[in-house]
C-alpha positions as CSV (number, residue, x, y, z in Angstrom):
1,M,123.8,120.3,104.4
2,P,120.0,119.6,104.2
3,F,118.4,117.1,106.7
4,E,117.2,114.0,104.9
5,Q,114.2,111.9,106.0
6,P,113.3,108.4,105.0
7,T,111.1,108.2,101.9
8,I,108.7,105.8,103.7
9,R,108.1,104.9,107.4
10,P,105.7,102.5,109.1
11,P,102.5,104.2,110.3
12,S,103.3,103.0,113.8
13,E,106.5,105.1,113.7
14,W,104.6,108.4,113.2
15,R,106.0,109.9,116.5
16,S,109.5,108.5,116.1
17,G,112.5,110.5,115.1
18,L,113.5,109.7,111.5
19,I,117.1,109.1,110.5
20,R,118.0,108.1,106.9
21,V,120.8,105.6,106.7
22,T,120.2,104.3,103.1
23,R,118.3,105.7,100.1
24,G,115.8,103.6,98.3
25,C,115.6,99.8,98.2
26,N,118.6,97.5,97.4
27,W,116.2,94.8,96.1
28,N,113.7,96.7,94.0
29,R,112.3,93.5,92.3
30,C,109.0,92.8,94.1
31,R,106.2,92.7,91.6
32,F,103.7,94.0,94.2
33,C,105.8,97.0,95.3
34,G,107.9,99.4,93.2
35,I,107.2,102.1,95.8
36,Y,110.6,103.7,95.9
37,P,110.9,104.1,92.1
38,H,107.3,105.4,92.1
39,L,108.3,108.1,94.7
40,A,111.3,109.1,92.5
41,E,113.9,107.0,94.4
42,P,114.8,104.4,91.7
43,G,118.3,103.6,92.9
44,F,119.9,102.5,96.1
45,S,122.8,104.1,98.0
46,I,124.3,104.2,101.5
47,R,124.7,107.6,103.0
48,P,128.1,108.7,104.5
49,L,128.3,108.2,108.2
50,T,129.3,111.9,108.7
51,D,126.0,112.9,107.0
52,I,124.0,110.6,109.2
53,F,125.7,112.0,112.3
54,H,124.9,115.5,111.0
55,D,121.2,114.6,110.8
56,I,121.3,113.1,114.3
57,D,122.8,116.3,115.7
58,F,120.2,118.4,113.8
59,L,117.3,116.3,115.2
60,S,118.8,116.5,118.7
61,L,118.6,120.3,118.6
62,R,114.9,120.2,117.7
63,R,113.7,117.1,119.5
64,P,116.1,116.4,122.4
65,E,113.4,114.5,124.2
66,T,113.0,111.8,121.4
67,E,112.6,108.3,122.9
68,A,112.1,106.4,119.6
69,I,114.1,106.4,116.4
70,F,113.3,104.8,113.0
71,L,116.2,104.2,110.6
72,G,115.4,104.3,106.9
73,D,115.0,103.6,104.0
74,A,114.0,100.1,103.0
75,D,116.9,98.0,104.4
76,P,119.5,100.1,106.4
77,L,121.2,96.9,107.5
78,Q,122.8,97.0,104.1
79,A,125.0,99.8,105.4
80,G,126.9,97.1,107.4
81,P,126.9,96.1,111.1
82,A,129.8,98.4,112.0
83,T,128.0,101.4,110.6
84,L,124.7,100.4,112.3
85,I,126.4,99.9,115.6
86,A,128.2,103.3,115.4
87,I,124.9,104.9,114.6
88,A,123.1,103.1,117.5
89,N,125.9,104.1,120.0
90,Y,125.7,107.7,119.0
91,L,121.9,107.8,119.1
92,Y,121.8,106.4,122.6
93,K,124.4,108.9,123.7
94,V,122.4,111.9,122.3
95,F,118.8,110.9,123.1
96,P,117.0,109.3,126.0
97,L,116.2,106.4,123.6
98,Q,113.8,103.6,124.5
99,R,113.3,102.2,121.0
100,L,115.5,101.9,117.9
101,T,113.9,100.3,114.9
102,C,114.2,99.8,111.1
103,Y,112.9,97.9,108.1
104,A,114.9,94.8,107.2
105,R,114.6,92.1,104.6
106,A,114.5,88.5,105.7
107,S,117.3,87.8,103.2
108,T,119.5,90.5,104.7
109,L,119.0,89.1,108.2
110,K,119.8,85.6,107.0
111,K,123.0,86.9,105.3
112,I,124.4,88.8,108.3
113,G,123.6,85.8,110.5
114,R,122.7,85.1,114.1
115,A,125.9,86.4,115.7
116,T,125.7,89.8,114.0
117,I,122.0,90.1,114.9
118,A,123.0,89.6,118.5
119,E,125.6,92.3,118.2
120,L,123.0,94.7,116.8
121,A,120.6,93.9,119.6
122,A,123.4,94.5,122.2
123,A,123.9,97.9,120.6
124,G,120.2,98.7,121.1
125,L,118.4,97.8,117.9
126,N,115.2,96.4,119.5
127,R,112.5,96.2,116.8
128,I,112.5,95.1,113.2
129,H,109.8,95.8,110.7
130,L,109.8,92.9,108.2
131,G,107.7,92.4,105.1
132,L,106.4,88.9,105.5
133,E,103.7,89.5,102.8
134,S,102.8,85.8,102.5
135,G,103.7,82.4,104.0
136,N,103.2,80.6,100.6
137,D,106.4,80.0,98.7
138,E,104.7,79.8,95.3
139,I,103.3,83.3,95.8
140,L,106.6,84.6,97.2
141,R,108.5,83.3,94.1
142,Y,105.9,84.7,91.7
143,Q,106.0,88.1,93.4
144,R,109.8,88.0,93.4
145,K,110.1,88.7,97.1
146,G,113.4,87.0,97.5
147,Q,112.6,85.0,100.6
148,S,110.9,81.8,101.7
149,A,108.8,80.8,104.7
150,K,111.7,78.7,105.9
151,M,114.0,81.7,105.9
152,V,111.5,83.8,107.8
153,R,111.1,81.1,110.4
154,E,114.8,80.9,110.9
155,V,115.5,84.7,111.2
156,A,112.4,85.2,113.4
157,G,113.9,82.7,115.8
158,W,117.2,84.5,115.9
159,L,115.4,87.8,116.7
160,R,113.4,86.2,119.4
161,E,116.6,84.7,121.0
162,V,118.2,88.1,121.4
163,G,115.1,90.0,122.4
164,V,114.4,92.0,119.2
165,E,110.7,92.6,118.6
166,L,109.4,91.5,115.3
167,S,106.7,93.6,113.5
168,V,105.6,91.8,110.3
169,Y,103.4,93.0,107.4
170,V,100.9,90.7,105.6
171,L,99.4,91.7,102.2
172,L,95.8,90.7,101.8
173,G,95.2,90.0,98.1
174,L,98.8,89.0,97.2
175,G,97.7,85.6,95.9
176,G,95.0,87.1,93.7
177,E,91.7,85.4,93.1
178,R,93.3,82.1,92.2
179,L,95.5,81.4,95.2
180,W,93.9,83.4,97.9
181,Q,93.1,80.4,100.2
182,N,96.7,79.0,99.7
183,H,98.0,82.5,100.6
184,I,96.0,82.9,103.8
185,L,96.3,79.4,105.1
186,A,100.1,79.3,104.6
187,T,100.4,82.8,106.1
188,A,98.4,81.8,109.2
189,E,100.6,78.7,109.6
190,L,103.8,80.8,109.5
191,L,102.5,83.4,111.9
192,N,101.5,80.7,114.3
193,D,105.0,79.3,114.2
194,I,106.9,82.6,114.6
195,T,104.4,84.5,116.9
196,P,105.7,88.0,116.1
197,E,105.0,90.8,118.6
198,F,103.0,92.7,115.9
199,I,101.0,91.5,112.8
200,R,100.2,94.4,110.6
201,L,97.7,93.9,107.8
202,R,97.6,95.7,104.4
203,R,95.7,95.2,101.2
204,L,97.4,94.9,97.9
205,W,97.1,98.1,95.8
206,L,98.1,98.1,92.1
207,F,98.9,101.8,92.0
208,P,99.1,103.6,88.6
209,P,102.0,105.7,87.3
210,S,102.3,109.3,88.4
211,F,104.4,112.4,87.7
212,S,107.0,111.1,90.1
213,G,107.5,107.6,88.8
214,P,106.2,104.3,87.4
215,G,103.2,102.3,88.6
216,C,103.1,99.0,90.4
217,P,105.0,96.3,88.4
218,L,102.1,93.9,89.0
219,L,99.9,96.1,86.8
220,D,101.4,94.5,83.7
221,E,100.8,91.0,85.1
222,A,97.1,91.9,85.7
223,A,96.7,93.5,82.2
224,S,98.1,90.3,80.6
225,G,95.8,88.0,82.7
226,R,98.7,86.3,84.4
227,F,97.5,87.8,87.7
228,M,93.9,88.1,88.6
229,P,93.5,90.8,91.4
230,Q,91.4,89.9,94.4
231,T,88.0,91.6,94.7
232,A,87.2,93.9,97.5
233,E,84.8,91.3,99.1
234,G,87.5,88.7,98.6
235,T,90.0,90.8,100.5
236,V,87.6,90.8,103.5
237,L,87.0,87.1,103.2
238,E,90.8,86.7,103.3
239,L,90.9,88.6,106.6
240,Q,88.1,86.4,107.9
241,L,89.9,83.2,106.9
242,L,93.2,84.5,108.5
243,L,91.4,85.2,111.8
244,Q,89.8,81.8,111.8
245,N,93.2,80.1,111.5
246,L,95.4,82.2,113.8
247,K,96.6,80.2,116.9
248,A,99.4,82.5,117.9
249,E,99.3,83.7,121.5
250,G,100.5,87.1,122.4
251,S,100.8,88.8,119.0
252,F,99.1,92.1,118.5
253,L,97.2,92.2,115.3
254,T,96.2,95.5,113.7
255,C,94.9,96.9,110.4
256,D,96.8,100.2,110.9
257,H,96.8,101.5,107.4
258,E,94.1,103.6,105.8
259,N,93.7,101.3,102.8
260,N,92.3,98.5,104.9
261,Y,88.6,97.9,104.2
262,I,88.0,97.0,107.9
263,K,89.9,98.4,110.9
264,I,90.3,95.8,113.6
265,E,93.0,95.3,116.2
266,G,93.5,93.3,119.3
267,M,95.7,90.7,121.1
268,L,95.8,87.1,120.1
269,Q,94.1,85.1,121.4
270,A,92.4,87.4,124.0
271,D,90.6,89.6,121.4
272,L,90.2,87.1,118.6
273,K,86.5,86.4,119.0
274,R,85.7,90.1,119.0
275,M,87.7,90.7,115.8
276,N,86.1,87.6,114.2
277,D,82.6,88.9,115.2
278,Q,83.4,92.4,113.7
279,V,84.3,90.9,110.4
280,G,81.4,88.5,110.4
281,A,79.0,91.4,111.2
282,F,80.4,93.4,108.3
283,L,80.0,90.5,105.8
284,A,76.5,89.9,106.9
285,Q,75.4,93.3,105.7
286,P,73.4,93.8,102.5
287,T,75.5,93.7,99.3
288,E,74.7,97.3,98.4
289,V,75.9,98.5,101.9
290,K,79.2,96.7,101.5
291,E,79.8,97.9,98.0
292,A,79.2,101.5,99.1
293,H,81.8,101.0,101.9
294,Y,84.4,99.6,99.5
295,L,84.1,102.6,97.3
296,E,84.6,105.0,100.2
297,I,88.0,103.5,101.1
298,D,90.9,105.3,99.6
299,A,93.8,103.4,98.0
300,R,97.0,105.1,99.1
301,I,100.6,104.3,99.9
């Protein structure tokens, strides 16, 4: 039986052991995404528990010292709390585990409820990676994210109550040229309210089709004029506006993906001025210098 790894993992989990619980994304409707179909994983399925245990045993033979495990794919909580708890119990038995983490949709967390989240935390799930994307409900509806700012506020509160760290992802450019200020101001407001442990910034990339699968669904919206993609300079202005409006204390903000035009990171509020100064210094450069920089930055998944 071959060992299966998650199709995608957060960059911050690069040293973690990878255990695949589900395949693909159970939602698969977000206009800005389409990553799993693009990577030849168009469907969604839950792996048998025996196969998952087999992979855990395989990993334990090769990396018995593993202290962090990431469970994939997009929303392994869909496997059900009993399955997740059984997996967590076995992982903590086999490894000297310090961190157990996974992606989760806000809608899934809302569905399973506060009590079940507490059970998962008691079993050792101690960090959730959540695609916040935007705090603006109009943008979330248009992008077919399947969540609202109110929902995120509620589930973030549940996670905090039971001691589960929250790592959220924000997509610069998600409002396009038309709604970029609405996008950033609402996102800053939401982040200030939930104060996640980690704020991870990305820029929107409308990736083309490839031999493995289709392109980003938002490409059709851009081609028809219904969505006007943000410019490279506009993306940096979004970053600047976000920093100017963040009041959260104790969150770690980072641009930890290669597609970001500017790489900044630091603690809020301790490092906020330095990060603001870095962005301001970049924007103050001559136009030709900035344009050359934008062209040098790869777009990648």
